[in-house]
C-alpha positions in Angstrom: 0.0 0.0 0.0 3.0 2.3 0.6 3.9 2.0 -3.1 0.3 3.0 -4.2 0.5 6.0 -1.8 3.8 7.2 -3.3 2.5 6.9 -6.8 -0.6 8.8 -6.1 1.3 11.5 -4.3 3.7 11.8 -7.2 0.9 12.0 -9.7 -0.8 14.8 -7.6 2.5 16.7 -7.4 3.2 16.4 -11.2 -0.4 17.5 -12.0 0.1 20.5 -9.7 3.4 21.4 -11.5 1.5 21.2 -14.8 -1.3 23.4 -13.6 1.2 25.9 -12.2 3.1 25.8 -15.5 -0.2 26.6 -17.4 -1.0 29.4 -15.1 2.5 30.8 -15.5 2.2 30.6 -19.2 -1.2 32.4 -19.2 -0.3 35.1 -16.7 3.3 36.1 -17.1 3.9 38.0 -20.3 7.7 38.7 -19.9 9.4 35.9 -21.9 12.5 35.8 -19.6 10.5 35.7 -16.4 8.1 33.1 -17.9 11.0 30.9 -19.0 12.7 31.2 -15.6 9.6 30.3 -13.8 8.9 27.3 -16.0 12.5 26.1 -15.6 12.1 26.3 -11.8 8.9 24.3 -11.9 10.5 21.7 -14.2 13.4 21.4 -11.7 10.9 20.8 -8.9 9.2 18.2 -11.0 12.5 16.4 -11.7 13.4 16.6 -8.0 10.1 15.0 -7.0 10.6 12.1 -9.5 14.2 11.5 -8.3 13.2 11.6 -4.7 10.4 9.1 -5.3 12.9 6.8 -7.0 15.4 7.2 -4.1 12.6 6.3 -1.6 11.5 3.2 -3.6 15.0 1.9 -4.5 17.0 3.2 -1.5 16.5 0.0 0.4 18.0 -2.0 -2.5 21.1 0.2 -2.4 21.5 -0.3 1.3 21.2 -4.1 0.9 23.7 -4.2 -1.9 26.2 -2.1 0.2 25.7 -4.5 3.1 26.3 -7.5 0.9 29.5 -5.8 -0.5 30.7 -5.2 3.0 30.0 -8.8 4.0 31.8 -10.1 1.0 34.9 -7.9 1.7 35.0 -9.2 5.3 34.8 -12.8 4.1 37.5 -12.2 1.5 39.8 -10.6 4.1 39.5 -13.5 6.5 
């Protein structure tokens, strides 16, 4: 159920970024300011996706690091 929760939260966040992007496009007329705002929103969206991936796959990285440490200890003895 945790996985379903994170997917729906990510979906909601990405939809919010798209809505904010559309509002930015519709309301900001200065091209430089509009582009800067859209870039910042895109960076937040990328950060959200990367954070979700870290949360879902972070445990696998910890396990593989523990296995590497254990194999090093075995090799040394």
